[in-house]
Steps between C-alpha positions, in 0.01 A plus 500: 500500500871588542656492845559863597615429853859446393705807414836472334770761469418530130141612547536734797444867421815697420531804728594802288516875535450772239548875510292778349718805440328800345673822402340786310219277373730222380554157653834322536467173313724210409517391138612139508527183299286229657411168335629625162284813500551859603282599795464795735472479877556706807839434659423173678646178628514239770545585865823350632519314831517736798423804284220746581248601232639853489860378474399261220322779311803731525739222393291374209439852369872576505596165342241526221501874424813657650280737701530554874158540656339561838179311580226733620183285504359151458289459187342164570524124473417301185468129430568400141468152350728529196445302181825313568341340807685712757304697758646833611417681822608854411540791740504837327680792657488861392834681497648831404800522269815629667771473236619288210816307577762572238630197308246268665515142375143379456392143570531242224203509262433869561516698175461842659321708759247740347270775626155460341184706521170337588389540139814321377431216743148468362645473148738227623230310689555180299869511593451540876646208691174436685162666555625611841735755339218727383265415789741630766565818300124553465468456879788742555332757274181461708700577817512147640790489744563396855759612754826304505435440870252236383804288406714354772741215534558263788847360547 
């Protein structure tokens, strides 16, 4: 049996944040090139040292989509063991769109930001970056959300 008592930096879960932004029945999604294939994801990324979950969600959404957003609720916490061997601990925030930043430079690998209906997401299910993408939208559509006050940060 393998020794699981030792944890290395390579197999620790990666702390990430993602943002659900819905406007008029459409969801703000990132179309990106990942591992030589085009995939769709919510705006998402790693939480930087000293950054709060809400600050990370706002930053990642702006960097990946060019949209300024305001977090309004916490959507939940997901643990995903990806096929590449990396485990992700993903916090999902729900935000409202404020405005698109003109001439925004999107992160490398991002093809474009798109607004997709739920039906379009279902059609693209095989191209979703992970099963979490649709799961959190399904939860959102069911009304699953928690107050942002649930999240706090100690310094």
